[in-house]
N, C-alpha and C positions, 0 to 999 in steps of 0.2 A: 237170385233175381226173381221177383214175383210179379212186377208190373212195369209197364213202360207207356209213355204218352207221346204221340207224334201225329201231327196233322198233315204234314206234307206227304202226298200219296206215294211217291217213289221211295222216300226214306222209310216210310212205314212198311212198304212191301219188302224192302231189303232187310229191315230189322226182323220182321216176322218170319221171313224165310230162314234167317240164320238163328233165330231164337224161338222156335215153335212152342217151346214149353212155357214161355212167358205170356201172361195176360196183357196184350197190347191194345191200347185204346187209340183209335184213329179219330181224334177229336181235339178241339181247342182245349188247352190245359185249363182255361178259366172255367170250363164246365165240369172239370173233374174234382170230386170231393175227396178230402183226405180219408173220410170214413170208408169210402169204397176201396181205397188202396189198403187200408188197415185190415179190412175184412178178408183180404187175400192171404194175409200172413198166417202161417200155421200156429204161431204163438201170440198173435194179436199185437205184435210190435214190429217196428221197422228199424233195422240197424243203420242203413245208409239211404239217404235221399240224394240223388245226383242229378244235375241238370245243367243245360246250357241254353238260357233264354236267347231268342233271336238277336243276332249281333249286328245286323246291317245298319241300324241307326247309329251305332257307336264306332263303326269301322272307318279307318282313314280313307278307304276307297270311296266313301260317301261324303267326305269332308266338303266337297264343293256344293253339295245340296244343303240348303238351309232349312227345308221343310222338316217338320217333326215327323217321326215315324211312330204310328200307334202301337207298334209291336214293342217299343221301348218299355212300356209299362209292364210287360210280362216279367221283368226282373222282380217286380213286387209279388208275383205269383209264387216265387220261391219262398218268400217270407210267409205267405198265407198257408202254403202246404206244410211248412215247418211247424207253424202254430197248430195246425189241425192234426198232424201226424206225430209230432214230437219224436223225430228220429234221434238215434244216438249220435249220428254223424251226418254232416252236410258237406257235400262237395259241389262247387260250381265253377264252371270254366266259361270264359268269354274273351272277347278281343281286348287288347291292351288299352283301347280308348274308352272303355266303360267308366273308369274313375274320373275322367275329365268330361267327355261329351255326355255321359249319363250320370253325372255326379249326384243329382237329386235322387235318382232311383237307387244308385248304389249306396249312398249314405242312408237312405230310408231302410234299405235291407239290413245294413249293419246295425242300425239302431233297433230294428225289430228283433234281430238275433240276440243282441245284448239284453233286451228286455225279457226275452224268453229264457235267458240263462245260458246262452251259448258263448263259448270263448272262440273268437275268430282269429285266423291268421291268413293273410293274403299277400300276394306280390305278383309282379309281372315277370314271368319266367320265359326263358329262351329255350325252345325244345332241343336245339342243337347242343345245349349244355347237358343233355341227358341221352345223347347217342343217336338222336333222330337226325338223318342227313338232310335237313332243310332248315332254313332260317324262318322261324315262326314264333313270334312273341305272343303269349297269351296270359291273361289274368287267371290265376288259380286261387280259389278261396276254399279253405278248410275250416270247419267249425265242429267242436265237440260239445255235447250237452254237459256242461260243468267241468270239462277238461280240455286242455289244449291239444291240438294236433299240428305238429311242426311240418313245414314244407320240406320236401326231400332236398338233400344236398346235391349239388352238381357233380356229375361223373366225368364231364368233358369241359374243355375250354377252347377258345378259338385257336390259339397257337400252342396249347399244351401248358399254359401257365398254371402255377400253384400245384405242380406235380400231378395234374390231371391229364387224361388222355386228350389228344387233339380232336377237334370236331371231325366227324366222319364226312368225307366229301363224296362227290358224285362217283368218282372212280372206285372208291371203296365198295360202293353198293351195286353199280351196274356195269363196272368196267369189264367184267368177264362174261356178260350175258350174250347169248347168241342173237343173231338178227331176228327182229320180230316178224310175225306173220301179218300180211295186210288183212284188214277187216273183211274185205270182200271175199278173200280166199278162205278165211276162217268161217264165215257164214255159210259157205258152200261145202264145207267139209267137217261138219260136226259142231260148229259154233265156237266162240271164243273160249268157252270153258275147257275145251279139248286142249288148248294151248296155254292153259293157266293164265289166260287174259294177257299174254305177252303178244300184243297186237299193235298195229299202227294204222291210223286212218289214211285215207287218200289225201293227197296234197295238190292243190291247183298249180298250174304252171307259173302264175304270178307269185304265189307263195314260195315256190321252189327257188325262184330268182332271189327273193329276199333272204331265204334261209342260206343260200350259198354265199351271200355277201355278209351275213351276220358273223360277228366275231364272238367266240366263246366268252361268256361272262360280261360282255359289254352291253350297253343300252342301245336303244334304237337310234339315238342321235349320232351313232357312228356309221349309220347306213348312208349310202349316197342319196342325195335328195330325190333323184329320179326314181328310186325304188320305193320311196316312202308313199303310203296311201295319201290321198288328197288332204285329209285332216291333219297330217303331220308334216306336210311340205313347208319348207322355209320357216320352221318354228321348232323350238326346243322345249317349250313348256308342255304341260299335261303329263300323262303317264309315260315315263321313259322306259320302264322295265317291261317292254313288250317287243314283239318281233325279234326275239333274241335266242341265243343258244345258251345252254348250260355250260359251265366250265368244269372240266375234270377235277381241278384242284380246289374247288369251292363247294360249299354246301349248296343245295338247290335253293332257289328263292321259295317263298311261301307258295305251296301248291293250293290252288283254288279249285272251285267247282268247274272252271272253264279251262282246266289244264290240258285238255285235248285240242284246244284251239290256239294256234300259233299267234294270233293277233291279240290274245288276252294275257300274255306273259312271256317270260324268258324260259320257254319250255322245249326249245329245239334241242336235238341231240348234239353233244359237244363237237362231233366231227363228221358224222355220217349224214348223207342225204339219200333218202330212199326213193330215188327217182322212179323206179319201176312201179311204185305204188300210186 
């Protein structure tokens, strides 16, 4: 790895901390020139260009919003950089909605790659099919300069079909973990790093009541109406996979950037309630 580009401050700081040897650019990818990246290569060439353009405009979570997202056009920046760099291999990851909600951008990228002599292969993959203990569908695109790169074959299946291993569930991954340390305690005794980030945030009394009533693996519509927040009372539309618990026997739902917030998903522990926190 010789270079990376990231404009979001926290993501940039995290990447730079973990990869101090890489030349990281904290700037808009549209201002980065391929020649600058090529100049960092010891042999003047790039083997792999990998990227994930912003996906918010193509996500199912934003389906109710009709406005266009200017970040959608950054998909085309992948094509520009490929043209300027001419890497041997391109890898791109994005949400599964890109081929539909962002069809004009995705098709333009595929046409550009074809024009440049790349052979592309893409599909919507389920990460649980590869041993990751969560349900997460993502578009994966691979392209080789004049040669094909095939997508990897699944190693797991939901119920162990086709002679593959069964999906890994929540119990497989965290079933034997000890109780976490509350964040307040960790901060006063060396920080979360001391506990390998095995920590839990404080929970309000109202949230505790909801968590106690939540059924593992079930949606919020199973909650008594009196425990639902005002926006969810007497209605079953909207986002249902919130205010819930994980199930020991299932994979986790898609883990989002708000996974530490109970109201943002089905992220509660399958059976424990850490009331003392």
